[in-house]
N, CA, C and O atoms as a GROMACS GRO file, in nm:
protein
  444
    1MET      N    1  10.722  13.342  16.576
    1MET     CA    2  10.890  13.351  16.614
    1MET      C    3  10.939  13.528  16.657
    1MET      O    4  10.879  13.622  16.603
    2ASN      N    5  11.010  13.543  16.722
    2ASN     CA    6  11.026  13.722  16.756
    2ASN      C    7  11.202  13.695  16.732
    2ASN      O    8  11.256  13.588  16.761
    3TYR      N    9  11.257  13.784  16.688
    3TYR     CA   10  11.408  13.735  16.638
    3TYR      C   11  11.480  13.922  16.698
    3TYR      O   12  11.590  13.958  16.658
    4HIS      N   13  11.416  13.989  16.767
    4HIS     CA   14  11.435  14.094  16.854
    4HIS      C   15  11.581  14.066  16.904
    4HIS      O   16  11.594  13.947  16.935
    5HIS      N   17  11.669  14.123  16.917
    5HIS     CA   18  11.808  14.089  16.986
    5HIS      C   19  11.866  13.987  16.958
    5HIS      O   20  11.960  13.958  17.032
    6LYS      N   21  11.846  13.928  16.885
    6LYS     CA   22  11.906  13.796  16.910
    6LYS      C   23  12.034  13.782  16.781
    6LYS      O   24  12.005  13.850  16.683
    7LYS      N   25  12.131  13.725  16.773
    7LYS     CA   26  12.249  13.690  16.695
    7LYS      C   27  12.289  13.594  16.617
    7LYS      O   28  12.264  13.479  16.654
    8PHE      N   29  12.342  13.610  16.523
    8PHE     CA   30  12.355  13.468  16.433
    8PHE      C   31  12.482  13.484  16.365
    8PHE      O   32  12.510  13.582  16.297
    9ARG      N   33  12.579  13.359  16.389
    9ARG     CA   34  12.683  13.330  16.280
    9ARG      C   35  12.663  13.266  16.197
    9ARG      O   36  12.587  13.173  16.224
   10PRO      N   37  12.704  13.272  16.082
   10PRO     CA   38  12.703  13.144  15.954
   10PRO      C   39  12.775  13.015  15.992
   10PRO      O   40  12.885  13.013  16.048
   11LEU      N   41  12.694  12.891  15.954
   11LEU     CA   42  12.772  12.781  16.011
   11LEU      C   43  12.860  12.711  15.826
   11LEU      O   44  12.954  12.635  15.799
   12SER      N   45  12.765  12.789  15.747
   12SER     CA   46  12.794  12.736  15.618
   12SER      C   47  12.728  12.832  15.550
   12SER      O   48  12.638  12.903  15.593
   13ASN      N   49  12.794  12.833  15.400
   13ASN     CA   50  12.736  12.913  15.295
   13ASN      C   51  12.789  12.865  15.192
   13ASN      O   52  12.885  12.789  15.206
   14SER      N   53  12.742  12.897  15.061
   14SER     CA   54  12.830  12.902  14.920
   14SER      C   55  12.961  12.956  14.868
   14SER      O   56  13.015  13.052  14.921
   15GLU      N   57  12.999  12.908  14.790
   15GLU     CA   58  13.093  12.997  14.747
   15GLU      C   59  13.122  13.100  14.723
   15GLU      O   60  13.219  13.169  14.753
   16ASN      N   61  12.974  13.124  14.623
   16ASN     CA   62  12.962  13.240  14.595
   16ASN      C   63  12.936  13.373  14.661
   16ASN      O   64  12.942  13.487  14.614
   17GLY      N   65  12.903  13.329  14.790
   17GLY     CA   66  12.848  13.421  14.904
   17GLY      C   67  12.962  13.518  14.964
   17GLY      O   68  13.063  13.489  14.899
   18GLU      N   69  12.988  13.593  15.033
   18GLU     CA   70  13.063  13.705  15.107
   18GLU      C   71  13.043  13.680  15.266
   18GLU      O   72  13.129  13.729  15.340
   19ILE      N   73  12.953  13.620  15.313
   19ILE     CA   74  12.926  13.590  15.466
   19ILE      C   75  13.022  13.462  15.556
   19ILE      O   76  12.962  13.355  15.556
   20SER      N   77  13.111  13.460  15.604
   20SER     CA   78  13.164  13.336  15.666
   20SER      C   79  13.136  13.349  15.822
   20SER      O   80  13.058  13.428  15.874
   21GLU      N   81  13.233  13.235  15.899
   21GLU     CA   82  13.200  13.231  16.006
   21GLU      C   83  13.228  13.340  16.135
   21GLU      O   84  13.194  13.340  16.253
   22ASP      N   85  13.317  13.442  16.039
   22ASP     CA   86  13.312  13.563  16.119
   22ASP      C   87  13.222  13.681  16.114
   22ASP      O   88  13.231  13.773  16.196
   23THR      N   89  13.144  13.679  16.027
   23THR     CA   90  13.006  13.790  15.999
   23THR      C   91  12.922  13.757  16.147
   23THR      O   92  12.926  13.646  16.201
   24ILE      N   93  12.874  13.832  16.180
   24ILE     CA   94  12.806  13.830  16.320
   24ILE      C   95  12.684  13.953  16.253
   24ILE      O   96  12.700  14.070  16.218
   25PHE      N   97  12.573  13.871  16.256
   25PHE     CA   98  12.391  13.929  16.239
   25PHE      C   99  12.350  13.978  16.350
   25PHE      O  100  12.302  13.893  16.426
   26HIS      N  101  12.351  14.098  16.393
   26HIS     CA  102  12.255  14.137  16.498
   26HIS      C  103  12.076  14.170  16.456
   26HIS      O  104  12.054  14.259  16.374
   27TYR      N  105  11.991  14.115  16.502
   27TYR     CA  106  11.852  14.131  16.455
   27TYR      C  107  11.791  14.202  16.551
   27TYR      O  108  11.817  14.213  16.671
   28HIS      N  109  11.675  14.268  16.461
   28HIS     CA  110  11.577  14.373  16.543
   28HIS      C  111  11.456  14.364  16.495
   28HIS      O  112  11.442  14.400  16.378
   29GLN      N  113  11.362  14.325  16.556
   29GLN     CA  114  11.216  14.322  16.504
   29GLN      C  115  11.114  14.387  16.606
   29GLN      O  116  11.100  14.378  16.728
   30GLU      N  117  11.039  14.467  16.488
   30GLU     CA  118  10.890  14.544  16.595
   30GLU      C  119  10.788  14.503  16.484
   30GLU      O  120  10.785  14.545  16.369
   31GLY      N  121  10.701  14.407  16.545
   31GLY     CA  122  10.590  14.360  16.498
   31GLY      C  123  10.614  14.250  16.424
   31GLY      O  124  10.643  14.144  16.479
   32ASN      N  125  10.602  14.264  16.267
   32ASN     CA  126  10.663  14.145  16.163
   32ASN      C  127  10.758  14.211  16.106
   32ASN      O  128  10.806  14.156  16.007
   33ILE      N  129  10.816  14.344  16.146
   33ILE     CA  130  10.916  14.380  16.005
   33ILE      C  131  11.025  14.387  16.116
   33ILE      O  132  11.025  14.440  16.228
   34LEU      N  133  11.123  14.311  16.041
   34LEU     CA  134  11.296  14.252  16.109
   34LEU      C  135  11.362  14.360  16.053
   34LEU      O  136  11.325  14.416  15.950
   35THR      N  137  11.468  14.392  16.127
   35THR     CA  138  11.620  14.479  16.041
   35THR      C  139  11.714  14.377  16.092
   35THR      O  140  11.702  14.285  16.172
   36CYS      N  141  11.828  14.431  16.011
   36CYS     CA  142  11.989  14.380  16.068
   36CYS      C  143  12.072  14.440  16.066
   36CYS      O  144  12.079  14.512  15.967
   37GLU      N  145  12.177  14.450  16.161
   37GLU     CA  146  12.327  14.518  16.078
   37GLU      C  147  12.425  14.362  16.056
   37GLU      O  148  12.408  14.258  16.119
   38TYR      N  149  12.488  14.378  15.990
   38TYR     CA  150  12.626  14.277  15.977
   38TYR      C  151  12.757  14.311  15.974
   38TYR      O  152  12.771  14.434  15.975
   39SER      N  153  12.818  14.275  15.973
   39SER     CA  154  12.979  14.296  15.956
   39SER      C  155  13.073  14.161  15.960
   39SER      O  156  13.045  14.044  15.984
   40GLY      N  157  13.192  14.224  15.929
   40GLY     CA  158  13.226  14.072  15.949
   40GLY      C  159  13.312  13.983  15.853
   40GLY      O  160  13.238  13.923  15.775
   41SER      N  161  13.437  13.958  15.836
   41SER     CA  162  13.492  13.882  15.740
   41SER      C  163  13.541  13.998  15.589
   41SER      O  164  13.615  14.096  15.586
   42GLN      N  165  13.467  13.937  15.490
   42GLN     CA  166  13.478  14.031  15.367
   42GLN      C  167  13.338  14.116  15.364
   42GLN      O  168  13.285  14.131  15.254
   43ILE      N  169  13.285  14.166  15.465
   43ILE     CA  170  13.162  14.254  15.439
   43ILE      C  171  13.240  14.349  15.560
   43ILE      O  172  13.298  14.317  15.664
   44LYS      N  173  13.210  14.501  15.484
   44LYS     CA  174  13.255  14.630  15.570
   44LYS      C  175  13.127  14.627  15.631
   44LYS      O  176  13.118  14.622  15.754
   45LYS      N  177  13.051  14.627  15.575
   45LYS     CA  178  12.869  14.685  15.670
   45LYS      C  179  12.794  14.643  15.536
   45LYS      O  180  12.826  14.636  15.417
   46GLY      N  181  12.662  14.614  15.623
   46GLY     CA  182  12.532  14.531  15.581
   46GLY      C  183  12.398  14.565  15.663
   46GLY      O  184  12.390  14.589  15.783
   47HIS      N  185  12.305  14.563  15.576
   47HIS     CA  186  12.192  14.558  15.638
   47HIS      C  187  12.094  14.482  15.560
   47HIS      O  188  12.094  14.462  15.439
   48LEU      N  189  12.006  14.442  15.654
   48LEU     CA  190  11.885  14.377  15.568
   48LEU      C  191  11.746  14.463  15.611
   48LEU      O  192  11.747  14.569  15.674
   49ILE      N  193  11.612  14.384  15.557
   49ILE     CA  194  11.499  14.402  15.607
   49ILE      C  195  11.399  14.346  15.561
   49ILE      O  196  11.398  14.313  15.442
   50GLY      N  197  11.298  14.325  15.638
   50GLY     CA  198  11.266  14.154  15.552
   50GLY      C  199  11.078  14.179  15.640
   50GLY      O  200  11.029  14.279  15.692
   51LEU      N  201  11.028  14.057  15.622
   51LEU     CA  202  10.907  14.070  15.684
   51LEU      C  203  10.891  13.935  15.710
   51LEU      O  204  10.905  13.842  15.630
   52VAL      N  205  10.841  13.930  15.904
   52VAL     CA  206  10.837  13.794  15.939
   52VAL      C  207  10.704  13.751  15.950
   52VAL      O  208  10.613  13.813  16.005
   53ASP      N  209  10.693  13.590  15.868
   53ASP     CA  210  10.526  13.556  15.875
   53ASP      C  211  10.504  13.497  16.021
   53ASP      O  212  10.589  13.508  16.110
   54GLU      N  213  10.387  13.435  16.035
   54GLU     CA  214  10.335  13.348  16.139
   54GLU      C  215  10.410  13.272  16.200
   54GLU      O  216  10.426  13.260  16.322
   55ASP      N  217  10.478  13.198  16.078
   55ASP     CA  218  10.556  13.083  16.107
   55ASP      C  219  10.721  13.074  16.140
   55ASP      O  220  10.794  12.974  16.133
   56GLY      N  221  10.763  13.243  16.189
   56GLY     CA  222  10.884  13.275  16.191
   56GLY      C  223  10.982  13.254  16.052
   56GLY      O  224  11.104  13.240  16.063
   57ASN      N  225  10.902  13.253  15.905
   57ASN     CA  226  11.038  13.284  15.807
   57ASN      C  227  11.002  13.406  15.739
   57ASN      O  228  10.895  13.466  15.726
   58ILE      N  229  11.126  13.428  15.698
   58ILE     CA  230  11.174  13.557  15.679
   58ILE      C  231  11.197  13.591  15.523
   58ILE      O  232  11.274  13.524  15.456
   59ASN      N  233  11.119  13.710  15.465
   59ASN     CA  234  11.160  13.738  15.332
   59ASN      C  235  11.205  13.864  15.331
   59ASN      O  236  11.142  13.969  15.328
   60MET      N  237  11.326  13.844  15.335
   60MET     CA  238  11.405  13.979  15.282
   60MET      C  239  11.491  14.024  15.176
   60MET      O  240  11.541  13.945  15.096
   61ARG      N  241  11.511  14.165  15.172
   61ARG     CA  242  11.644  14.208  15.126
   61ARG      C  243  11.781  14.271  15.182
   61ARG      O  244  11.795  14.338  15.284
   62TYR      N  245  11.882  14.231  15.084
   62TYR     CA  246  11.961  14.292  15.132
   62TYR      C  247  12.084  14.350  15.105
   62TYR      O  248  12.132  14.288  15.010
   63HIS      N  249  12.187  14.472  15.154
   63HIS     CA  250  12.262  14.501  15.092
   63HIS      C  251  12.389  14.513  15.163
   63HIS      O  252  12.381  14.479  15.281
   64GLN      N  253  12.536  14.564  15.112
   64GLN     CA  254  12.632  14.540  15.171
   64GLN      C  255  12.758  14.615  15.096
   64GLN      O  256  12.753  14.642  14.976
   65ILE      N  257  12.855  14.642  15.168
   65ILE     CA  258  12.972  14.726  15.068
   65ILE      C  259  13.074  14.583  15.153
   65ILE      O  260  13.085  14.567  15.274
   66ASN      N  261  13.129  14.507  15.053
   66ASN     CA  262  13.234  14.449  15.046
   66ASN      C  263  13.395  14.484  15.059
   66ASN      O  264  13.422  14.583  14.992
   67ALA      N  265  13.513  14.426  15.129
   67ALA     CA  266  13.616  14.438  15.107
   67ALA      C  267  13.697  14.501  14.992
   67ALA      O  268  13.810  14.550  14.991
   68LYS      N  269  13.612  14.487  14.904
   68LYS     CA  270  13.660  14.527  14.768
   68LYS      C  271  13.582  14.682  14.732
   68LYS      O  272  13.585  14.740  14.624
   69GLY      N  273  13.533  14.714  14.821
   69GLY     CA  274  13.437  14.871  14.827
   69GLY      C  275  13.338  14.848  14.699
   69GLY      O  276  13.334  14.925  14.603
   70GLU      N  277  13.258  14.729  14.713
   70GLU     CA  278  13.153  14.683  14.594
   70GLU      C  279  13.039  14.681  14.678
   70GLU      O  280  13.024  14.599  14.768
   71LEU      N  281  12.941  14.790  14.644
   71LEU     CA  282  12.795  14.779  14.696
   71LEU      C  283  12.726  14.646  14.565
   71LEU      O  284  12.722  14.647  14.442
   72MET      N  285  12.666  14.510  14.704
   72MET     CA  286  12.599  14.394  14.664
   72MET      C  287  12.490  14.425  14.732
   72MET      O  288  12.487  14.490  14.836
   73THR      N  289  12.386  14.372  14.663
   73THR     CA  290  12.254  14.343  14.684
   73THR      C  291  12.200  14.201  14.674
   73THR      O  292  12.265  14.118  14.610
   74GLY      N  293  12.091  14.171  14.731
   74GLY     CA  294  12.055  14.048  14.732
   74GLY      C  295  11.886  14.018  14.786
   74GLY      O  296  11.822  14.108  14.840
   75ILE      N  297  11.837  13.901  14.765
   75ILE     CA  298  11.732  13.859  14.819
   75ILE      C  299  11.751  13.737  14.896
   75ILE      O  300  11.833  13.650  14.866
   76CYS      N  301  11.646  13.734  15.028
   76CYS     CA  302  11.649  13.559  15.074
   76CYS      C  303  11.551  13.529  15.122
   76CYS      O  304  11.472  13.619  15.149
   77GLN      N  305  11.519  13.399  15.151
   77GLN     CA  306  11.420  13.356  15.196
   77GLN      C  307  11.474  13.258  15.295
   77GLN      O  308  11.548  13.167  15.258
   78SER      N  309  11.430  13.276  15.442
   78SER     CA  310  11.546  13.223  15.537
   78SER      C  311  11.423  13.123  15.628
   78SER      O  312  11.321  13.182  15.665
   79THR      N  313  11.434  13.021  15.651
   79THR     CA  314  11.359  12.931  15.750
   79THR      C  315  11.362  12.870  15.857
   79THR      O  316  11.431  12.768  15.862
   80PRO      N  317  11.304  12.905  15.952
   80PRO     CA  318  11.378  12.898  16.125
   80PRO      C  319  11.389  12.712  16.146
   80PRO      O  320  11.330  12.634  16.071
   81GLU      N  321  11.452  12.683  16.230
   81GLU     CA  322  11.474  12.561  16.273
   81GLU      C  323  11.488  12.581  16.430
   81GLU      O  324  11.601  12.607  16.471
   82VAL      N  325  11.372  12.570  16.534
   82VAL     CA  326  11.429  12.540  16.694
   82VAL      C  327  11.484  12.421  16.727
   82VAL      O  328  11.422  12.315  16.719
   83LEU      N  329  11.612  12.433  16.769
   83LEU     CA  330  11.713  12.340  16.817
   83LEU      C  331  11.671  12.335  16.988
   83LEU      O  332  11.639  12.428  17.062
   84PRO      N  333  11.685  12.190  17.017
   84PRO     CA  334  11.668  12.124  17.149
   84PRO      C  335  11.730  12.213  17.256
   84PRO      O  336  11.672  12.196  17.364
   85SER      N  337  11.821  12.297  17.262
   85SER     CA  338  11.873  12.414  17.329
   85SER      C  339  11.784  12.504  17.302
   85SER      O  340  11.791  12.583  17.396
   86GLY      N  341  11.677  12.552  17.206
   86GLY     CA  342  11.594  12.641  17.248
   86GLY      C  343  11.641  12.754  17.103
   86GLY      O  344  11.555  12.825  17.051
   87LYS      N  345  11.761  12.753  17.062
   87LYS     CA  346  11.824  12.859  17.005
   87LYS      C  347  11.774  12.839  16.841
   87LYS      O  348  11.722  12.732  16.809
   88VAL      N  349  11.787  12.914  16.772
   88VAL     CA  350  11.753  12.914  16.664
   88VAL      C  351  11.848  12.924  16.504
   88VAL      O  352  11.929  13.010  16.471
   89ARG      N  353  11.805  12.811  16.431
   89ARG     CA  354  11.897  12.786  16.304
   89ARG      C  355  11.801  12.817  16.195
   89ARG      O  356  11.686  12.790  16.160
   90LEU      N  357  11.904  12.887  16.158
   90LEU     CA  358  11.817  12.960  15.981
   90LEU      C  359  11.907  12.895  15.862
   90LEU      O  360  12.027  12.870  15.847
   91HIS      N  361  11.760  12.875  15.770
   91HIS     CA  362  11.793  12.774  15.669
   91HIS      C  363  11.797  12.864  15.569
   91HIS      O  364  11.684  12.908  15.546
   92GLU      N  365  11.900  12.920  15.483
   92GLU     CA  366  11.895  13.061  15.381
   92GLU      C  367  11.888  13.025  15.252
   92GLU      O  368  11.983  12.957  15.215
   93LYS      N  369  11.780  13.056  15.144
   93LYS     CA  370  11.777  13.048  15.017
   93LYS      C  371  11.814  13.185  15.000
   93LYS      O  372  11.749  13.274  15.055
   94TRP      N  373  11.962  13.221  14.892
   94TRP     CA  374  11.947  13.338  14.883
   94TRP      C  375  12.011  13.405  14.682
   94TRP      O  376  12.066  13.322  14.610
   95GLN      N  377  11.992  13.531  14.637
   95GLN     CA  378  12.046  13.505  14.510
   95GLN      C  379  12.013  13.670  14.520
   95GLN      O  380  11.923  13.746  14.557
   96TRP      N  381  12.168  13.674  14.451
   96TRP     CA  382  12.245  13.820  14.434
   96TRP      C  383  12.113  13.910  14.312
   96TRP      O  384  12.054  13.881  14.209
   97THR      N  385  12.120  14.007  14.389
   97THR     CA  386  12.039  14.113  14.262
   97THR      C  387  12.176  14.168  14.204
   97THR      O  388  12.153  14.247  14.111
   98SER      N  389  12.230  14.161  14.214
   98SER     CA  390  12.391  14.237  14.165
   98SER      C  391  12.472  14.170  14.090
   98SER      O  392  12.442  14.059  14.047
   99GLY      N  393  12.582  14.228  14.064
   99GLY     CA  394  12.680  14.121  14.012
   99GLY      C  395  12.661  14.021  13.914
   99GLY      O  396  12.633  14.044  13.796
  100ASP      N  397  12.678  13.906  13.966
  100ASP     CA  398  12.655  13.788  13.852
  100ASP      C  399  12.513  13.703  13.900
  100ASP      O  400  12.499  13.583  13.878
  101MET      N  401  12.417  13.784  13.965
  101MET     CA  402  12.281  13.710  13.994
  101MET      C  403  12.260  13.578  14.019
  101MET      O  404  12.152  13.521  14.002
  102SER      N  405  12.413  13.504  14.079
  102SER     CA  406  12.384  13.363  14.103
  102SER      C  407  12.338  13.332  14.228
  102SER      O  408  12.362  13.419  14.312
  103HIS      N  409  12.269  13.218  14.272
  103HIS     CA  410  12.224  13.173  14.399
  103HIS      C  411  12.307  13.109  14.478
  103HIS      O  412  12.409  13.055  14.433
  104GLY      N  413  12.276  13.106  14.600
  104GLY     CA  414  12.338  13.022  14.695
  104GLY      C  415  12.215  12.974  14.766
  104GLY      O  416  12.093  12.973  14.748
  105GLU      N  417  12.341  12.919  14.895
  105GLU     CA  418  12.207  12.856  15.021
  105GLU      C  419  12.318  12.881  15.149
  105GLU      O  420  12.439  12.864  15.133
  106SER      N  421  12.259  12.922  15.273
  106SER     CA  422  12.376  12.933  15.419
  106SER      C  423  12.273  12.874  15.518
  106SER      O  424  12.157  12.843  15.493
  107LEU      N  425  12.322  12.867  15.602
  107LEU     CA  426  12.342  12.819  15.750
  107LEU      C  427  12.348  12.925  15.830
  107LEU      O  428  12.435  13.009  15.806
  108LEU      N  429  12.254  12.947  15.946
  108LEU     CA  430  12.325  13.030  16.021
  108LEU      C  431  12.253  13.028  16.131
  108LEU      O  432  12.131  13.038  16.120
  109GLU      N  433  12.320  13.015  16.268
  109GLU     CA  434  12.272  13.008  16.414
  109GLU      C  435  12.286  13.099  16.472
  109GLU      O  436  12.373  13.179  16.437
  110GLU      N  437  12.202  13.126  16.590
  110GLU     CA  438  12.204  13.170  16.689
  110GLU      C  439  12.307  13.160  16.792
  110GLU      O  440  12.335  13.048  16.836
  111ILE      N  441  12.373  13.278  16.841
  111ILE     CA  442  12.472  13.303  16.922
  111ILE      C  443  12.447  13.341  17.037
  111ILE      O  444  12.539  13.365  17.115
   0.00000   0.00000   0.00000
C-alpha cells in the first residue's frame, strides 16, 4: 500500500486526543518511509514520521504544537482497511510520550 499524496480526516478520536474532524493529514511516502504534515482544530502544526510494512501497517512517531502552545509527542500504530469505494480507513492506537502518557484510539478516513 502506498500513502503518497493521500489526505485523511478523523472520523473519531479518544477524548484525551487533540485531533478532530477539522484536522487534515497530508501523507507522503518514499519507499517504506512515510511523512505527514497536519493541522486544524487544536493543532497549530504537526508532523509524523513512520515506517510502512508490506501490509500497509504504519509504525509512527508524531510531534505537534497545540493551541495552548504546548509541544506534544506520541507514538502510534495504524492498521489500514480498504473500503468498497477504494478509499483507505486507518484504525489507530496511540499513546502520548509527553503530558499524561495516556493511550487512545482514532479512526481516520481518506478524503
